[in-house]
C-alpha positions as CSV (number, residue, x, y, z in Angstrom):
1,M,48.6,88.2,122.2
2,R,49.8,88.6,119.1
3,R,49.7,85.9,116.7
4,I,52.3,83.3,117.9
5,V,53.1,80.4,115.0
6,L,56.0,77.7,115.6
7,A,56.0,75.5,112.5
8,A,58.5,75.2,110.1
9,A,58.0,77.6,107.1
10,A,58.8,76.4,103.6
11,L,62.7,75.7,103.0
12,M,64.8,78.7,101.3
13,A,66.0,76.6,98.7
14,S,63.2,76.3,97.2
15,R,63.4,80.3,96.6
16,G,67.0,79.5,94.8
17,L,68.4,82.1,97.5
18,S,71.8,81.4,99.9
19,M,70.6,81.3,103.5
20,A,73.9,81.8,104.2
21,A,73.5,86.0,105.7
22,F,69.6,86.1,106.5
23,R,69.6,87.0,109.9
24,A,66.2,88.9,109.9
25,S,62.9,87.2,111.1
26,D,59.4,87.4,113.0
27,Q,60.3,84.9,114.9
28,L,63.9,84.7,115.9
29,V,65.8,82.2,118.4
30,L,69.1,82.5,120.9
31,V,69.6,79.1,121.9
32,G,72.0,79.4,124.4
33,V,71.9,82.0,127.2
34,A,72.5,82.6,130.5
35,R,73.0,84.5,134.1
36,I,74.8,81.4,135.9
37,A,78.5,81.0,137.7
38,G,80.6,78.3,136.1
39,A,84.1,76.5,135.8
40,A,86.4,78.2,138.4
41,G,85.1,81.4,139.5
42,S,83.7,82.5,136.3
43,S,80.3,84.3,136.3
44,W,78.1,84.5,132.9
45,V,76.0,87.2,132.2
46,T,74.2,87.9,128.6
47,D,73.4,91.3,126.7
48,L,71.2,91.5,124.5
49,T,70.7,93.6,121.4
50,I,67.7,94.1,118.8
51,Y,68.1,96.0,116.1
52,N,64.8,96.6,113.5
53,P,65.9,96.1,110.1
54,G,62.6,96.6,108.6
55,N,60.2,100.2,107.5
56,S,58.2,100.4,110.5
57,P,58.1,101.0,114.8
58,A,58.7,97.3,115.8
59,V,58.3,96.2,118.9
60,A,60.2,92.8,120.1
61,D,58.3,90.3,122.8
62,L,60.9,87.8,124.6
63,A,60.1,84.9,126.4
64,F,63.1,82.4,128.5
65,L,62.7,79.0,128.2
66,P,64.9,77.4,130.8
67,T,67.1,74.2,130.1
68,G,66.4,70.9,131.5
69,G,63.9,69.3,129.0
70,G,60.9,70.7,130.3
71,D,58.2,72.2,129.1
72,N,58.6,75.6,128.5
73,G,54.7,76.1,126.8
74,A,53.8,78.7,129.9
75,A,56.4,80.9,129.4
76,L,54.4,82.1,125.7
77,S,51.7,83.0,128.3
78,S,54.0,85.7,130.4
79,L,55.8,87.5,126.9
80,V,58.3,90.2,127.9
81,A,57.3,93.1,125.6
82,V,60.5,96.2,125.0
83,G,60.6,98.6,122.1
84,P,59.0,100.3,120.4
85,L,62.4,100.8,118.2
86,N,62.4,103.0,114.9
87,P,63.4,101.4,111.5
88,G,67.4,101.0,111.5
89,E,67.2,101.4,115.4
90,S,68.9,99.5,117.9
91,L,68.1,98.5,121.5
92,V,70.9,97.5,123.6
93,L,69.3,95.1,126.8
94,D,72.1,94.7,129.8
95,D,72.5,91.4,131.3
96,V,68.6,91.0,130.1
97,L,67.5,87.8,132.2
98,A,68.3,89.8,135.1
99,T,66.4,93.0,134.5
100,K,64.0,92.1,131.8
101,F,63.0,88.7,133.8
102,G,64.5,89.1,137.1
103,L,66.8,85.8,137.2
104,A,68.8,86.1,139.7
105,S,70.6,82.4,138.2
106,A,69.0,81.4,135.1
107,S,70.2,79.3,131.8
108,G,68.3,78.2,129.0
109,A,67.1,79.2,125.1
110,M,65.1,83.2,124.1
111,L,62.6,83.2,121.6
112,I,62.4,87.1,120.7
113,F,58.9,87.6,118.8
114,G,58.4,91.1,116.1
115,S,55.2,92.6,115.9
116,D,54.7,96.5,114.0
117,S,54.1,98.8,116.9
118,R,51.2,100.1,115.5
119,T,49.6,97.8,114.2
120,P,50.8,94.4,116.5
121,A,48.3,91.7,114.5
122,L,51.0,92.6,112.1
123,I,54.1,91.0,112.1
124,A,57.5,92.8,111.7
125,P,61.3,91.3,111.0
126,L,64.2,92.1,114.2
127,I,67.6,90.8,114.0
128,A,69.7,89.9,117.2
129,T,72.5,89.2,118.8
130,A,73.6,88.5,122.1
131,R,77.1,88.4,123.9
132,V,77.3,85.5,126.5
133,Y,80.5,86.6,128.4
134,D,82.3,86.6,131.9
135,L,83.7,89.5,133.7
136,T,87.6,88.7,135.0
137,S,89.8,91.0,136.6
138,T,91.0,92.1,133.2
139,G,88.5,92.5,131.3
140,T,85.6,90.0,129.8
141,H,85.5,87.0,127.5
142,G,82.7,84.6,125.7
143,L,81.0,84.4,122.7
144,S,78.5,86.3,119.6
145,E,75.6,84.9,119.0
146,F,73.2,85.3,116.4
147,G,69.4,84.6,116.8
148,L,68.8,82.2,114.3
149,P,66.1,83.1,112.3
150,Y,62.8,80.0,112.7
151,Y,64.0,78.6,109.1
152,D,67.2,77.2,110.1
153,E,65.6,75.2,112.0
154,A,65.7,71.3,111.6
155,N,63.2,70.0,109.6
156,V,62.3,66.1,109.4
157,S,60.7,66.8,106.6
158,A,63.6,68.7,103.9
159,G,65.5,65.7,104.0
160,A,65.3,66.1,100.4
161,V,67.7,69.0,100.6
162,G,69.7,68.1,103.3
163,A,68.1,70.4,105.5
164,D,66.8,67.8,107.9
165,A,69.7,67.5,110.6
166,H,71.8,70.1,111.9
167,I,75.4,69.2,112.0
168,L,78.3,71.1,114.4
169,V,82.0,70.8,113.2
170,G,85.3,71.5,115.2
171,L,84.6,69.9,118.4
172,E,87.5,69.3,120.6
173,Q,88.4,67.4,123.7
174,D,91.6,67.7,125.6
175,D,93.6,69.0,128.3
176,V,93.1,72.6,126.5
177,F,89.4,72.1,125.7
178,R,85.8,70.5,126.0
179,S,82.7,70.7,124.1
180,N,78.9,71.3,125.1
181,V,76.4,70.7,122.3
182,G,72.8,71.9,123.3
183,V,69.2,71.2,121.1
184,W,66.2,73.4,121.5
185,N,62.7,71.6,121.0
186,G,61.4,74.5,118.3
187,S,58.1,72.5,117.5
188,D,54.3,73.8,118.5
189,P,53.7,73.8,122.0
190,S,52.1,70.3,121.7
191,T,55.1,68.3,120.2
192,S,57.7,66.1,122.1
193,I,60.7,65.4,120.6
194,V,63.7,62.6,120.7
195,V,66.5,63.6,119.1
196,R,70.0,61.9,118.5
197,I,73.1,63.4,118.3
198,D,75.2,60.8,116.6
199,F,78.9,61.9,117.4
200,F,82.4,61.2,114.4
201,D,86.2,61.9,114.7
202,A,88.7,63.9,112.5
203,R,88.3,60.4,110.1
204,G,84.7,60.6,110.1
205,L,84.3,57.5,112.5
206,A,81.4,56.8,114.7
207,V,82.9,57.4,117.9
208,G,78.9,57.4,119.8
209,S,75.7,59.1,120.4
210,R,73.7,60.3,122.7
211,S,69.7,60.8,123.5
212,V,67.9,63.7,124.6
213,T,63.8,63.8,125.3
214,L,63.1,67.5,124.9
215,A,58.9,68.5,126.0
216,P,57.8,71.0,124.3
217,L,59.9,74.1,123.9
218,G,62.5,72.2,126.1
219,H,65.9,73.3,126.1
220,V,69.1,70.6,126.7
221,Q,72.6,71.3,127.1
222,L,75.7,68.2,127.3
223,N,78.6,70.0,128.9
224,A,81.9,67.9,128.2
225,V,80.1,65.9,126.0
226,L,82.7,64.4,124.7
227,A,84.6,63.3,127.8
228,D,81.3,61.5,128.9
229,L,81.4,59.3,126.1
230,P,84.8,58.8,126.4
231,V,86.8,60.2,123.5
232,S,89.9,62.5,122.9
233,G,91.3,64.5,120.1
234,R,90.2,67.4,117.8
235,G,88.0,67.6,115.0
236,F,85.1,65.8,115.9
237,S,81.7,67.0,114.5
238,A,78.0,66.0,115.5
239,R,75.0,65.0,113.9
240,A,71.8,66.1,115.5
241,T,68.4,64.3,113.5
242,L,65.2,63.9,115.2
243,A,64.5,60.3,116.5
244,S,60.5,60.2,117.6
245,F,57.8,62.8,118.3
246,T,55.0,62.5,119.6
247,S,52.6,65.6,119.8
248,T,48.9,65.9,121.5
249,E,47.1,67.7,118.1
250,S,47.0,66.4,114.7
251,G,49.1,68.2,112.0
252,A,52.5,68.3,114.3
253,R,55.6,70.0,112.4
254,P,58.4,68.6,114.6
255,Y,61.4,70.7,114.2
256,F,64.3,71.7,116.5
257,F,67.8,73.5,116.7
258,A,71.3,72.4,117.9
259,Y,74.4,74.6,118.7
260,G,77.8,73.8,120.6
261,A,80.3,75.8,122.3
262,V,84.5,74.8,122.7
263,I,85.8,76.2,126.3
264,D,89.3,76.7,126.6
265,N,89.7,74.9,129.6
266,R,93.2,77.6,131.2
267,T,90.5,80.8,130.9
268,N,86.8,79.2,130.2
269,D,86.5,81.2,127.4
270,P,84.4,79.9,124.7
271,I,83.4,79.4,120.7
272,F,80.0,79.2,119.7
273,V,79.4,76.7,117.2
274,E,77.0,77.6,114.9
275,P,74.6,74.5,113.3
276,A,74.9,73.6,109.3
277,Y,72.9,72.3,107.1
278,A,74.2,69.3,105.2
279,G,72.9,69.9,102.0
280,V,74.4,72.1,99.3
281,E,72.4,75.4,98.4
282,P,71.7,75.6,94.6
283,V,73.1,79.0,93.9
284,D,76.0,79.5,91.2
285,C,79.5,80.5,92.5
286,I,80.8,83.7,90.8
287,F,84.1,82.3,90.9
288,R,83.7,79.1,88.6
């Protein structure tokens, strides 16, 4: 099996580079994928596209991590390989959970590992995007989601540069919209974590919190979470931070990814809320 490392990397900030557009990595996570029945008769499917930005042919190894917060470490022993992809080539996998994992109904996260197809011990960068959508009588609706590089994690040791938390903005709960919030444990496969999610209204006032416990590589999604607080309105935000962790090995490096979705109650059409850091990248603006 190719080398798999699930640990926090050195921050890009230390290199003086902006992270906003960096998407290529040998380790990516799609934090929300699904093949599942939803509200109002909807039926959600995930299509996956993988692109090889490197200079050598690459293979992608896929791991599906079901939701529920349980231990998903065993998924790393049953990877699904796809490819090879030549440099500049894209591979489109329709209904990936059914066609590659044989799943009739499931939701959770997906890990993607890139390696050189000629020398599997060598890592290779990939770019991935997923489309999670519902097919209706008038067409499709849904969301597009980039595979997030492992270095975009919330890392408890990176508080000095504001990268120890994930911020989600633009959440809403009212008659028209509802919001979901999810968290994935991206730590090494020996580490369990507890993540605290604090919610704030548009004025920045705290309105409630939730804590989720995640076994190694565990995934949890809290549906209509603002309604459960309960609060309503627009302009809510969430801040996810590490509350605690336990590990069966020394030298654990706990980290996680948070994400959100805002769903139109009338059409079930969602938008993806990507996590952001609170810190500011030290790069000069050309318009100053």
